[in-house]
C-alpha positions as CSV (number, residue, x, y, z in Angstrom):
1,M,-25.5,-4.4,6.9
2,G,-26.1,-7.5,4.8
3,K,-25.2,-8.2,1.3
4,Q,-25.4,-5.4,-1.2
5,E,-26.8,-6.9,-4.4
6,G,-29.0,-4.2,-5.7
7,G,-29.5,-0.4,-5.6
8,G,-31.5,1.5,-3.0
9,E,-34.0,2.4,-5.7
10,E,-34.8,0.0,-8.4
11,S,-34.0,2.5,-11.1
12,L,-30.5,3.2,-9.7
13,P,-27.6,0.8,-9.6
14,P,-25.7,0.6,-6.3
15,L,-22.7,2.7,-5.6
16,F,-20.9,-0.2,-4.0
17,E,-21.3,-3.9,-3.6
18,S,-20.1,-6.4,-1.0
19,R,-19.1,-10.1,-1.3
20,R,-18.3,-12.7,1.2
21,A,-14.8,-14.3,1.1
22,R,-14.6,-17.7,-0.7
23,F,-14.4,-21.0,1.2
24,I,-15.7,-19.7,4.5
25,G,-17.8,-22.8,4.9
26,L,-14.8,-25.0,4.3
27,Y,-12.8,-23.0,6.8
28,R,-15.5,-23.4,9.4
29,V,-15.2,-27.2,9.1
30,F,-11.4,-26.9,9.4
31,A,-11.6,-24.6,12.4
32,S,-14.0,-27.0,14.1
33,T,-11.4,-29.8,13.9
34,I,-8.9,-27.5,15.6
35,L,-11.5,-26.8,18.3
36,V,-11.9,-30.5,18.9
37,G,-8.1,-30.8,19.3
38,V,-8.1,-27.9,21.7
39,C,-10.8,-29.5,23.8
40,L,-8.9,-32.8,23.8
41,I,-5.8,-30.9,25.2
42,W,-8.0,-29.5,28.0
43,V,-9.3,-32.9,28.8
44,Y,-5.8,-34.3,28.9
45,R,-4.6,-31.6,31.2
46,V,-7.5,-32.1,33.6
47,T,-7.4,-35.9,33.7
48,N,-3.6,-36.2,34.1
49,I,-2.8,-33.7,36.9
50,P,0.1,-35.1,39.0
51,R,-0.9,-36.2,42.5
52,A,-0.1,-34.0,45.5
53,G,3.6,-34.2,46.3
54,E,4.6,-35.2,42.8
55,A,7.2,-33.0,41.1
56,G,5.8,-30.6,38.6
57,R,2.2,-30.6,39.9
58,W,1.8,-26.8,40.1
59,A,3.8,-26.4,36.9
60,W,1.2,-28.7,35.3
61,I,-1.7,-26.8,36.7
62,G,-0.1,-23.6,35.2
63,M,0.1,-25.3,31.8
64,L,-3.6,-26.2,32.1
65,M,-4.5,-22.6,32.9
66,S,-2.3,-21.3,30.1
67,E,-3.7,-23.6,27.5
68,F,-7.2,-22.9,28.6
69,L,-6.6,-19.2,28.1
70,F,-4.9,-19.8,24.7
71,G,-7.9,-21.9,23.6
72,L,-10.4,-19.2,24.7
73,Y,-8.4,-16.6,22.9
74,W,-8.2,-18.7,19.7
75,I,-12.0,-19.1,19.8
76,I,-12.3,-15.3,20.0
77,T,-10.0,-14.9,17.0
78,Q,-12.4,-17.0,14.9
79,S,-15.3,-14.6,15.0
80,P,-14.1,-12.3,12.3
81,R,-12.7,-15.2,10.2
82,W,-16.2,-16.6,9.9
83,N,-17.6,-13.4,8.3
84,V,-14.9,-11.9,6.1
85,T,-16.5,-9.4,3.7
86,Y,-14.9,-7.4,0.8
87,L,-16.3,-4.2,-0.7
88,Q,-16.1,-2.6,-4.1
89,P,-17.1,1.0,-4.7
90,F,-18.1,2.3,-8.2
91,K,-16.6,5.8,-8.7
92,D,-17.9,6.1,-12.2
93,R,-21.5,5.7,-11.0
94,L,-20.8,8.3,-8.3
95,S,-19.5,10.8,-10.9
96,H,-22.4,10.2,-13.3
97,R,-24.9,10.7,-10.5
98,Y,-23.5,13.4,-8.3
99,E,-20.6,15.2,-10.0
100,D,-22.4,18.5,-9.9
101,K,-23.5,18.3,-6.3
102,L,-20.6,16.5,-4.5
103,P,-20.6,17.3,-0.8
104,G,-17.9,19.3,1.0
105,V,-15.1,17.4,2.8
106,D,-13.1,18.7,5.8
107,I,-9.7,17.1,6.3
108,F,-8.2,17.0,9.8
109,I,-4.4,16.5,10.3
110,C,-2.9,16.4,13.8
111,T,0.7,17.0,14.8
112,A,2.0,17.4,18.4
113,D,5.8,17.9,18.4
114,P,7.9,19.6,15.7
115,K,11.0,17.6,16.7
116,M,9.5,14.1,16.6
117,E,7.2,15.1,13.7
118,P,9.3,17.5,11.5
119,P,7.3,20.3,9.7
120,T,8.5,18.9,6.3
121,L,6.9,15.6,7.1
122,V,3.6,17.3,8.1
123,I,3.3,19.5,5.0
124,N,3.9,16.5,2.7
125,T,0.7,15.0,4.1
126,V,-1.0,18.4,3.7
127,L,0.0,18.7,0.1
128,S,-1.1,15.2,-0.7
129,V,-4.7,15.9,0.4
130,L,-4.8,19.4,-1.1
131,S,-4.3,17.8,-4.5
132,Y,-7.1,15.2,-4.4
133,N,-9.1,14.6,-7.5
134,Y,-12.0,16.5,-6.0
135,P,-13.5,20.0,-6.5
136,T,-11.0,22.2,-4.6
137,E,-13.7,24.7,-3.6
138,K,-15.3,21.8,-1.6
139,L,-12.1,20.9,0.2
140,S,-10.9,22.3,3.5
141,V,-7.7,21.2,5.2
142,Y,-7.3,21.8,9.0
143,L,-3.9,21.3,10.7
144,S,-4.0,21.0,14.5
145,D,-0.6,21.8,16.0
146,D,-0.5,20.7,19.7
147,G,3.2,21.7,19.7
148,S,2.1,25.3,19.0
149,S,5.2,25.7,16.8
150,E,5.7,28.8,14.6
151,F,7.9,26.6,12.5
152,T,5.0,24.3,11.8
153,F,2.9,27.4,11.0
154,Y,5.6,28.7,8.7
155,A,5.9,25.3,6.9
156,L,2.1,25.4,6.3
157,L,2.4,28.9,4.9
158,E,5.1,27.7,2.5
159,A,3.0,24.7,1.6
160,S,0.1,27.0,0.7
161,R,2.4,28.8,-1.8
162,F,3.9,25.6,-3.3
163,A,0.3,24.2,-3.6
164,K,-0.4,26.8,-6.4
165,Y,2.1,24.9,-8.6
166,W,1.8,21.4,-7.1
167,I,-2.0,21.0,-7.4
168,P,-2.2,21.8,-11.2
169,F,0.9,19.7,-11.8
170,C,-0.7,16.7,-10.1
171,K,-4.0,17.0,-12.0
172,K,-2.5,17.7,-15.3
173,F,-0.2,14.7,-15.3
174,S,-2.3,12.4,-13.0
175,V,0.6,12.2,-10.5
176,E,0.6,9.4,-7.9
177,P,1.4,9.5,-5.1
178,R,0.6,13.2,-4.4
179,S,2.9,13.7,-1.5
180,P,5.9,15.6,-3.1
181,E,8.5,13.8,-1.0
182,A,7.1,10.3,-1.8
183,Y,6.6,11.2,-5.5
184,F,10.1,12.5,-6.1
185,A,11.6,9.5,-4.1
186,L,9.8,7.2,-6.6
187,H,10.6,9.2,-9.7
188,S,14.2,10.4,-9.0
189,D,15.3,10.4,-12.7
190,V,14.0,13.0,-15.1
191,H,14.7,10.7,-18.0
192,D,11.8,8.4,-16.9
193,I,9.4,11.3,-17.0
194,K,7.6,12.4,-20.3
195,Y,7.0,15.9,-18.9
196,G,10.6,16.6,-18.1
197,Q,10.8,20.3,-18.1
198,E,7.8,20.9,-15.8
199,W,9.0,18.0,-13.6
200,L,12.3,19.8,-13.1
201,E,10.7,23.1,-12.3
202,I,8.4,21.5,-9.7
203,K,11.2,19.5,-8.2
204,K,13.3,22.7,-7.9
205,L,10.4,24.6,-6.2
206,H,9.9,21.7,-3.8
207,E,13.6,21.5,-2.9
208,E,13.8,25.3,-2.4
209,M,10.7,25.1,-0.1
210,K,12.1,22.2,1.8
211,N,15.5,23.9,2.3
212,R,13.9,27.1,3.6
213,I,11.8,25.2,6.1
214,E,14.7,23.0,7.3
215,S,17.0,26.1,7.5
216,A,14.5,27.9,9.7
217,V,14.2,24.9,12.0
218,A,18.0,24.3,12.1
219,T,18.7,28.0,13.0
220,A,15.6,28.2,15.3
221,E,14.7,31.5,13.5
222,I,12.3,32.6,10.9
223,P,13.6,35.5,8.8
224,V,12.0,38.9,9.7
225,E,11.0,39.6,6.1
226,I,9.0,36.3,6.0
227,K,7.2,37.1,9.3
228,K,6.1,40.4,7.8
229,Q,4.3,38.5,5.0
230,H,1.5,37.1,7.2
231,K,-0.2,38.4,10.3
232,G,-0.3,35.0,11.8
233,F,3.3,35.2,13.1
234,S,2.1,37.9,15.5
235,E,0.6,35.1,17.6
236,W,4.1,34.1,18.6
237,N,5.0,37.7,19.8
238,L,3.3,36.8,23.0
239,K,4.7,34.3,25.5
240,V,4.0,30.9,23.8
241,A,5.1,27.6,25.2
242,K,4.1,24.2,24.1
243,N,1.8,23.7,27.1
244,D,1.0,27.3,27.9
245,H,-0.4,29.5,25.2
246,Q,-3.5,31.2,23.9
247,S,-5.9,29.9,21.3
248,I,-4.5,30.3,17.7
249,V,-6.6,30.0,14.6
250,Q,-5.3,31.3,11.3
251,I,-7.1,30.9,7.9
252,I,-4.1,30.7,5.5
253,T,-6.2,30.2,2.4
254,D,-9.8,31.2,2.1
255,G,-11.6,28.8,-0.3
256,R,-14.5,31.3,-0.6
257,D,-12.2,33.8,-2.2
258,I,-12.6,33.6,-6.0
259,N,-9.2,35.4,-6.3
260,S,-7.4,32.7,-4.3
261,V,-6.4,30.5,-7.2
262,D,-3.6,28.3,-8.4
263,N,-1.4,28.8,-11.5
264,D,-4.2,27.4,-13.7
265,G,-6.8,29.8,-12.3
266,C,-8.6,27.2,-10.3
267,R,-9.7,28.0,-6.7
268,L,-7.5,26.7,-3.9
269,P,-8.9,24.6,-1.0
270,T,-9.3,26.3,2.4
271,M,-6.3,25.9,4.7
272,V,-6.5,26.5,8.4
273,Y,-3.9,26.4,11.1
274,M,-5.1,25.7,14.7
275,S,-3.5,25.4,18.0
276,R,-5.9,25.1,20.9
277,E,-5.4,26.9,24.1
278,K,-3.3,25.1,26.7
279,R,-2.5,26.1,30.3
280,P,-0.6,24.3,33.1
281,Q,-2.8,22.0,35.2
282,Q,-5.5,22.1,32.6
283,P,-6.3,18.7,31.1
284,H,-6.0,18.8,27.3
285,N,-7.0,15.1,26.6
286,F,-4.2,14.5,24.0
287,K,-5.2,13.7,20.4
288,A,-8.9,13.3,21.3
289,G,-9.0,16.9,22.6
290,A,-7.3,18.1,19.5
291,L,-9.8,16.4,17.2
292,N,-12.7,17.7,19.2
293,A,-11.3,21.2,18.9
294,L,-11.0,20.7,15.1
295,L,-14.6,19.6,15.0
296,R,-15.8,22.8,16.6
297,V,-13.5,25.1,14.6
298,S,-14.4,23.5,11.3
299,S,-18.1,23.7,12.1
300,E,-17.6,27.5,12.4
301,I,-15.6,27.8,9.1
302,S,-16.6,25.2,6.5
303,N,-18.9,22.8,8.3
304,A,-18.6,20.0,5.6
305,P,-20.9,17.0,6.1
306,F,-18.0,14.6,5.8
307,I,-14.6,14.6,7.5
308,L,-11.3,12.7,6.9
309,L,-9.0,12.2,9.9
310,L,-5.3,11.7,9.2
311,D,-2.1,11.5,11.3
312,C,0.5,14.0,10.2
313,D,2.8,11.2,8.8
314,M,-0.1,9.4,6.9
315,Y,-0.1,10.9,3.4
316,A,-2.8,10.3,0.7
317,N,-1.6,7.6,-1.7
318,N,-4.7,7.5,-3.9
319,A,-6.0,10.7,-5.5
320,D,-9.5,9.3,-5.7
321,S,-9.9,8.1,-2.1
322,I,-12.5,10.7,-1.3
323,R,-14.7,9.6,-4.2
324,E,-14.3,6.0,-3.2
325,A,-15.4,6.8,0.4
326,L,-18.4,8.8,-0.8
327,C,-19.6,5.7,-2.8
328,F,-20.5,4.2,0.6
329,F,-21.9,7.3,2.2
330,L,-24.1,8.4,-0.8
331,D,-25.5,5.0,-1.8
332,E,-29.2,5.4,-1.8
333,K,-30.1,2.2,0.1
334,Y,-27.3,1.6,2.6
335,G,-25.5,5.0,2.6
336,P,-27.7,6.8,5.2
337,E,-26.9,4.1,7.9
338,I,-23.1,4.4,7.5
339,A,-21.2,6.5,10.1
340,Y,-17.6,6.1,8.9
341,V,-15.4,4.3,6.4
342,Q,-12.1,3.1,7.8
343,H,-9.1,2.3,5.7
344,P,-6.2,0.1,6.8
345,Q,-2.9,1.7,7.9
346,G,-0.2,1.1,5.3
347,Y,3.5,2.2,5.4
348,N,5.9,3.4,2.8
349,N,9.1,2.5,4.7
350,L,8.7,-1.2,5.2
351,T,11.7,-3.5,4.7
352,K,11.4,-6.3,2.1
353,D,10.1,-8.8,4.7
354,D,8.8,-6.3,7.3
355,I,11.2,-7.2,10.1
356,Y,9.1,-5.6,12.8
357,G,5.8,-6.9,11.6
358,N,4.3,-3.5,11.1
359,E,2.1,-4.1,8.1
360,C,-0.1,-6.8,9.7
361,F,-1.2,-8.3,6.4
362,V,-3.6,-10.8,8.0
363,V,-5.1,-8.3,10.4
364,N,-5.8,-6.0,7.5
365,A,-7.0,-8.5,5.0
366,V,-8.9,-10.9,7.3
367,E,-9.6,-9.8,10.8
368,L,-10.6,-6.2,10.1
369,A,-12.5,-7.3,7.0
370,G,-14.4,-9.7,9.2
371,L,-15.3,-7.0,11.7
372,G,-16.4,-4.9,8.8
373,G,-18.6,-7.8,7.8
374,Y,-20.6,-7.3,10.9
375,G,-21.0,-3.6,10.1
376,T,-18.7,-2.7,13.0
377,A,-15.4,-1.7,11.5
378,L,-12.8,-0.6,14.0
379,F,-12.2,3.1,14.1
380,C,-8.4,3.3,14.0
381,G,-7.9,7.1,14.4
382,T,-6.4,7.8,11.0
383,G,-7.3,7.1,7.4
384,C,-11.0,7.3,8.4
385,F,-13.9,9.2,6.7
386,H,-16.6,10.3,9.1
387,R,-20.2,11.6,8.8
388,R,-20.0,14.8,10.8
389,E,-23.3,14.3,12.5
390,C,-22.2,11.0,14.0
391,L,-19.2,12.5,15.6
392,F,-21.5,15.1,17.2
393,G,-23.4,12.3,18.9
394,R,-26.4,11.9,16.7
395,K,-28.3,8.6,17.1
396,Y,-29.3,6.6,14.0
397,S,-33.0,6.3,13.1
398,K,-34.5,4.4,10.2
399,D,-36.1,7.6,8.7
400,Y,-32.7,9.4,8.6
401,R,-31.8,10.1,4.9
402,G,-28.7,12.4,5.4
403,H,-28.3,16.1,4.7
404,W,-25.0,16.0,2.8
405,N,-26.2,18.1,-0.1
406,V,-27.1,21.2,1.9
407,E,-24.6,24.0,1.6
408,S,-23.6,25.9,4.7
409,Q,-24.8,29.6,4.7
410,K,-23.3,30.6,8.0
411,T,-19.9,31.9,6.7
412,I,-21.0,33.7,3.5
413,D,-20.9,37.3,4.8
414,R,-18.3,36.9,7.5
415,S,-14.7,38.1,7.2
416,I,-11.6,36.0,7.9
417,K,-11.0,37.9,11.0
418,E,-14.5,37.3,12.3
419,L,-14.3,33.6,11.6
420,E,-10.9,33.4,13.3
421,E,-12.0,35.2,16.4
422,S,-15.3,33.2,16.8
423,A,-13.3,29.9,16.3
424,K,-10.8,30.8,18.9
425,A,-13.5,31.0,21.6
426,L,-14.4,27.4,20.7
427,I,-11.0,26.0,21.6
428,S,-10.3,27.7,24.9
429,C,-9.5,25.6,28.0
430,S,-12.8,26.4,29.6
431,Y,-15.1,25.8,26.6
432,E,-15.8,22.1,27.3
433,K,-16.5,22.4,31.0
434,G,-20.0,21.3,31.8
435,T,-20.6,20.0,28.2
436,Q,-20.9,16.6,26.7
437,W,-17.7,16.9,24.8
438,G,-15.5,13.8,25.3
439,K,-18.6,11.9,26.6
440,E,-21.5,11.9,24.2
441,M,-20.0,14.3,21.7
442,G,-16.8,14.1,19.7
443,L,-14.1,11.6,20.5
444,I,-14.2,10.0,24.0
445,Y,-11.8,11.1,26.6
446,G,-9.9,9.1,29.2
447,C,-8.2,6.4,27.1
448,P,-5.0,6.3,25.1
449,V,-6.9,4.6,22.2
450,E,-9.9,7.0,22.2
451,D,-10.6,6.0,18.6
452,I,-11.6,2.4,19.4
453,A,-13.9,3.5,22.2
454,T,-15.4,6.3,20.0
455,G,-16.1,3.9,17.1
456,L,-17.8,1.4,19.5
457,A,-19.9,4.2,20.9
458,I,-21.0,5.3,17.4
459,Q,-22.0,1.7,16.5
460,C,-24.0,1.4,19.8
461,R,-26.0,4.4,18.7
462,G,-27.3,2.4,15.8
463,W,-24.9,3.3,13.1
464,K,-23.0,0.9,10.8
465,S,-19.4,1.3,9.8
466,I,-17.4,0.2,6.7
467,Y,-13.9,-1.3,6.4
468,Y,-12.5,-0.7,3.0
469,N,-9.2,-2.3,2.0
470,P,-8.4,-1.4,-1.7
471,E,-5.6,-3.0,-3.7
472,R,-3.8,0.3,-3.8
473,K,-3.4,1.6,-0.2
474,D,-5.2,4.9,0.1
475,F,-2.9,6.1,2.9
476,L,0.7,5.4,3.7
477,G,2.6,6.4,6.9
478,V,5.9,5.9,8.6
479,A,6.3,2.6,10.4
480,P,8.5,2.2,13.5
481,N,12.1,1.4,12.4
482,T,13.6,0.3,15.7
483,L,12.5,-2.4,18.0
484,D,12.3,0.1,20.9
485,I,9.9,2.4,19.1
486,A,7.8,-0.6,17.9
487,L,7.5,-2.0,21.4
488,I,6.7,1.4,23.0
489,Q,4.0,1.9,20.4
490,H,2.5,-1.5,21.1
491,K,2.7,-1.0,24.8
492,R,0.6,2.2,24.5
493,W,-1.9,0.5,22.2
494,S,-2.3,-2.6,24.4
495,E,-2.5,-0.5,27.5
496,G,-5.3,1.6,26.1
497,L,-7.1,-1.4,24.6
498,F,-7.1,-3.2,28.0
499,Q,-8.4,0.0,29.7
500,I,-11.4,-0.2,27.4
501,F,-12.0,-3.8,28.4
502,F,-12.1,-2.6,32.1
503,S,-14.2,0.4,31.3
504,K,-18.0,0.9,30.7
505,Y,-17.1,0.5,27.0
506,C,-16.3,-3.2,27.3
507,P,-17.9,-4.6,24.2
508,F,-19.6,-7.4,26.1
509,I,-21.3,-4.9,28.4
510,Y,-21.7,-1.7,26.4
511,G,-22.3,-3.5,23.1
512,H,-24.7,-6.1,24.5
513,G,-27.9,-6.2,22.4
514,K,-26.5,-3.3,20.2
515,I,-23.9,-5.0,18.1
516,H,-23.5,-8.6,16.9
517,L,-21.9,-11.1,19.4
518,G,-19.3,-11.9,16.8
519,A,-18.4,-8.3,16.7
520,Q,-18.1,-8.1,20.5
521,M,-15.7,-11.1,20.4
522,A,-13.7,-9.6,17.5
523,Y,-13.2,-6.4,19.4
524,C,-11.7,-8.5,22.2
525,I,-8.9,-9.9,20.0
526,Y,-7.2,-6.5,20.5
527,L,-8.6,-5.5,23.9
528,L,-7.1,-8.7,25.4
529,W,-3.6,-8.3,24.0
530,A,-2.3,-7.4,27.5
531,P,-3.6,-10.4,29.5
532,V,-2.6,-12.9,26.8
533,S,1.0,-12.0,27.7
534,F,0.7,-14.2,30.9
535,P,0.1,-17.6,29.2
536,T,2.8,-16.7,26.6
537,L,5.4,-15.8,29.2
538,Y,4.5,-18.9,31.2
539,Y,5.0,-21.1,28.0
540,V,8.4,-19.6,27.3
541,T,9.7,-20.0,30.9
542,V,8.2,-22.9,32.7
543,P,8.5,-25.7,30.1
544,P,12.3,-25.0,29.6
545,L,12.8,-24.8,33.4
546,C,11.0,-28.1,33.8
547,L,13.2,-29.5,31.0
548,L,16.3,-28.5,32.9
549,H,14.9,-30.5,35.9
550,G,13.8,-33.5,33.8
551,I,10.1,-32.9,34.5
552,P,7.8,-33.8,31.5
553,L,4.9,-31.5,30.8
554,F,3.6,-33.0,27.6
555,P,2.3,-36.4,26.7
556,K,4.7,-39.1,25.6
557,V,5.2,-39.4,21.9
558,S,3.9,-42.9,22.1
559,S,0.6,-41.7,23.6
560,L,-2.5,-41.0,21.6
561,W,-2.8,-37.7,23.5
562,F,0.3,-36.5,21.7
563,L,-1.7,-36.4,18.4
564,A,-4.0,-33.7,19.8
565,F,-1.1,-31.4,20.6
566,A,0.7,-32.2,17.3
567,Y,-2.4,-31.6,15.2
568,V,-3.3,-28.3,16.8
569,F,0.2,-27.0,16.5
570,I,0.7,-28.1,12.9
571,A,-2.8,-27.3,11.6
572,K,-2.8,-23.8,13.2
573,N,0.6,-22.8,11.9
574,V,0.2,-24.3,8.5
575,Y,-3.1,-22.4,8.1
576,S,-1.4,-19.3,9.5
577,I,1.2,-19.5,6.8
578,V,-1.5,-20.0,4.1
579,E,-3.5,-17.1,5.4
580,A,-0.4,-14.8,5.4
581,L,0.6,-15.7,1.9
582,R,-3.0,-15.2,0.6
583,S,-3.0,-11.8,2.3
584,G,0.1,-10.6,0.4
585,S,2.8,-11.5,2.9
586,T,5.9,-13.7,2.4
587,L,7.1,-16.8,4.2
588,K,10.0,-14.9,5.7
589,A,7.7,-12.0,6.8
590,W,5.4,-14.5,8.4
591,W,8.4,-15.9,10.4
592,Y,9.4,-12.3,11.4
593,L,5.8,-11.7,12.5
594,Q,5.8,-14.8,14.8
595,R,9.0,-13.4,16.4
596,M,7.4,-10.0,16.9
597,W,4.2,-11.4,18.4
598,L,6.3,-13.4,20.9
599,I,8.5,-10.3,21.7
600,R,5.5,-8.0,22.1
601,R,3.6,-10.4,24.3
602,I,6.4,-11.0,26.8
603,T,7.5,-7.3,26.9
604,S,5.0,-4.6,25.7
605,Y,1.8,-6.4,26.6
606,F,3.2,-7.8,29.9
607,F,4.2,-4.3,31.1
608,A,1.0,-2.8,29.7
609,F,-1.0,-5.2,31.8
610,F,0.5,-3.9,35.1
611,D,0.4,-0.2,34.0
612,T,-3.3,-0.7,33.3
613,I,-3.9,-2.3,36.7
614,K,-2.0,0.6,38.4
615,R,-4.2,3.1,36.5
616,Q,-7.4,1.2,37.5
617,L,-6.3,1.4,41.2
618,G,-5.6,5.1,40.8
619,L,-1.8,4.8,41.2
620,S,-1.0,6.4,37.9
621,E,-2.5,8.5,35.1
622,T,-2.9,8.1,31.4
623,E,0.1,9.1,29.4
624,F,0.4,9.6,25.6
625,A,3.8,8.6,24.1
626,L,4.5,10.0,20.6
627,T,6.3,7.8,18.1
628,D,9.5,9.4,16.9
629,K,9.7,9.8,13.1
630,V,13.4,10.8,13.0
631,I,16.3,8.4,13.0
632,T,20.0,8.5,12.3
633,D,21.6,7.2,9.1
634,D,23.3,4.2,10.7
635,V,20.0,3.1,12.3
636,S,18.3,3.5,8.9
637,K,21.0,1.4,7.2
638,R,20.6,-1.4,9.7
639,Y,16.8,-1.2,9.3
640,E,17.1,-1.6,5.5
641,Q,19.4,-4.6,6.0
642,E,16.7,-6.1,8.3
643,I,19.0,-6.1,11.3
644,M,17.1,-5.7,14.6
645,E,17.8,-2.5,16.4
646,F,18.2,-2.8,20.2
647,G,20.7,-0.2,21.4
648,T,19.2,0.7,24.8
649,A,19.1,-0.8,28.3
650,S,15.4,-1.1,28.4
651,I,13.9,-3.4,31.0
652,M,11.9,-5.0,28.1
653,Y,15.2,-6.3,26.7
654,T,16.2,-7.7,30.1
655,V,13.0,-9.9,30.0
656,L,13.6,-10.8,26.4
657,A,17.3,-11.7,26.9
658,T,16.5,-13.8,30.0
659,S,13.9,-15.8,28.1
660,A,16.3,-16.3,25.2
661,L,19.1,-17.5,27.4
662,L,16.9,-19.8,29.4
663,N,15.6,-21.5,26.3
664,F,19.1,-21.8,24.8
665,L,20.4,-23.4,28.0
666,S,17.4,-25.8,28.2
667,L,17.8,-26.8,24.6
668,V,21.4,-27.7,25.1
669,W,20.8,-29.6,28.4
670,G,17.6,-31.2,27.1
671,T,19.3,-32.4,23.9
672,K,22.1,-33.9,26.0
673,R,19.7,-35.7,28.3
674,V,17.8,-37.1,25.3
675,V,21.0,-38.2,23.4
676,M,22.6,-39.8,26.5
677,D,19.5,-41.8,27.4
678,R,20.2,-45.3,26.1
679,H,16.7,-46.5,26.8
680,Y,15.0,-43.6,24.9
681,K,12.7,-42.9,27.9
682,A,13.8,-39.2,27.9
683,L,13.2,-39.0,24.1
684,D,9.6,-40.3,24.6
685,Q,8.9,-38.0,27.5
686,L,10.8,-34.8,26.9
687,I,11.1,-34.4,23.1
688,S,8.1,-32.0,23.0
689,Q,9.8,-29.6,25.4
690,V,13.1,-29.9,23.5
691,I,11.3,-29.0,20.2
692,L,9.6,-26.1,22.0
693,S,12.9,-24.8,23.2
694,G,14.4,-25.3,19.8
695,I,11.7,-23.2,18.1
696,L,12.1,-20.5,20.7
697,V,15.9,-20.5,20.1
698,L,15.3,-20.1,16.4
699,I,12.9,-17.2,17.1
700,N,15.5,-15.5,19.3
701,L,18.5,-15.8,17.0
702,P,18.7,-11.9,16.6
703,V,18.8,-11.6,20.4
704,Y,21.8,-13.9,20.7
705,Q,23.5,-12.0,17.9
706,A,22.8,-8.7,19.7
707,L,24.1,-10.2,23.0
708,F,27.3,-11.9,21.9
709,I,28.2,-11.2,18.3
710,R,27.3,-7.6,17.2
711,S,29.5,-4.6,18.1
712,D,27.5,-1.9,16.3
713,K,25.4,0.7,18.3
714,G,22.3,-1.5,17.8
715,H,23.6,-4.3,20.0
716,I,22.2,-5.2,23.4
717,P,24.2,-3.3,26.1
718,S,26.3,-5.5,28.4
719,S,24.4,-4.3,31.4
720,V,21.3,-6.0,30.1
721,M,23.3,-9.2,29.5
722,F,24.6,-9.2,33.1
723,K,21.1,-8.7,34.5
724,S,19.7,-11.5,32.3
725,V,22.4,-13.9,33.4
726,F,21.7,-13.1,37.0
727,L,18.0,-13.6,36.6
728,L,18.7,-16.9,34.7
729,A,20.8,-18.2,37.5
730,L,18.1,-17.4,40.0
731,A,15.5,-19.1,37.9
732,C,17.5,-22.3,37.4
733,L,18.1,-22.5,41.2
734,M,14.4,-22.3,42.0
735,P,12.7,-25.6,42.8
736,I,9.9,-26.7,40.5
737,Y,6.7,-27.7,42.3
């Protein structure tokens, strides 16, 4: 998109500006020195391969292949770092220029399981977006319920009533954040609040609403008198199962109705509940199918030109985020070429040092900002504002100026019942058959990470995309708080990303000649998570095994070749620390993240690789695993104390424990070999492998504690330990070639 220095028209100042990160030139010089070191390592490996018949020849060749793959992957990771770009919107200019003709905005929220995503969690997200600092008559909120739960519908009905008090309260006192649960958790003491009496009243109303919903869920029954209050409950008089039910569309609040107002007399936003038709043996395409159904339903009811997509646990944390996003879309010069504005995913339940590495400080502050610098921001599925026309498959043309200021006339004379019935027809199981939905229109089907593929397809149609990372996170969600959930989530992501690499949407093929080469490379940082597991797993198993057998795999300390290895290792990690600290992380959080990257690579990404290959061979089908948002109190306590939660006999933990035990054994044995050698030959030859095993032992300290010390429910089960010891014994008995 280029630098934004002036307005689209000389008489108008820009609605946003961009600036390149400082010291990029200096960083390029520094990165070039690391590249020289990497090349020297490759040269050393090629020129020093042991002769045929020598011990460790094949282990050495494996090291050559691993380091070659590590080097290539590192080169790929540099592409966004060479183009980091930051953006600044100007809300005051937007208000001055367009306050009286702001466009409509539709907000899509998706939920799929009332047990894993409780209705109270969902409605807190709904309430946070209902109370945006934006004209309420131009807001429409759509909730897609793939669980087809009447309890979720009931919760939304309760939220619509509470909104009459919550919206004016938020706007009167400039409340932040505007999720009631998050707000009252931050402001738990009335003595800290100037508007005490109103605060107490709102808090009481919120607790009463929450108790009614939780009571209904706990008893699995909604009171008859409540069901009589809204016709929508009649939908559940029929036989309704999660995967077998009719189309349901209920307009809970009609924003067109001038009598539908809050306690201050201001119009309420439109609120719509939707559950698309599902039948056994009929593909429903998971979240992508739900969002495409929302696209069609919303086009029938409100048809706003801009759309915000949110997960049900991702509440709005900034009341002005719509206005900030519109600064990009409505800019006179660059706005017409922007398809979507992606925000980073933030979390409100992180521990002090982010034990599971959920926040991804460097990814958010550097890598995604670098991709945005190419005008190809990743579409991450949530926290993203879209231009509706782009999601409907429109191709960009230079003469396109946008039609955001045209009000929809199609619903003016239609009743709620007419709108509901016409919308239901759009979300039947048969509607998409023979159409371009899931191909050229809407979100793309056939991949667990449909958002990434969809974003790439939009960019290849000529559109630009924006990555905006404000100081105050615009959206906050719930991060995984057990290791098992974190690994399952990353397995699903890495599997879906690797599928894209194998598909026609591979950036190097699909994006060739359409997006910048640097952007193609940056996409592959994430698409290649799964295959990078192999060199990582090799590095944490073969060098310690060779150390046990006394076979050196690194140059002697006295050799000049050692300097290349030492420089690359030290320079890369020192810069990694600096990069993390500059991105808002802490030194301890950086260390935790290194641990998590290692664990993810040898578990989640490793198994994701094989699952992807099985799918490519037609031996399995795509599955979508939800992340559980509900945990017990003892798990929550250990999470807050930053104690890793294992607790299950997962095969991933068997791999992890075996690796940890192998490196501990090799460290002890290798240290003994070095210390007992009076001529220091072992010290010169094997010290690099001893250091490597020592680092891996430090990384795996929580694993040893969970295996041998802890007795709480979060420890590693003894069955995992026995399997790991057996595998370790087999590995140690294997000859090294």
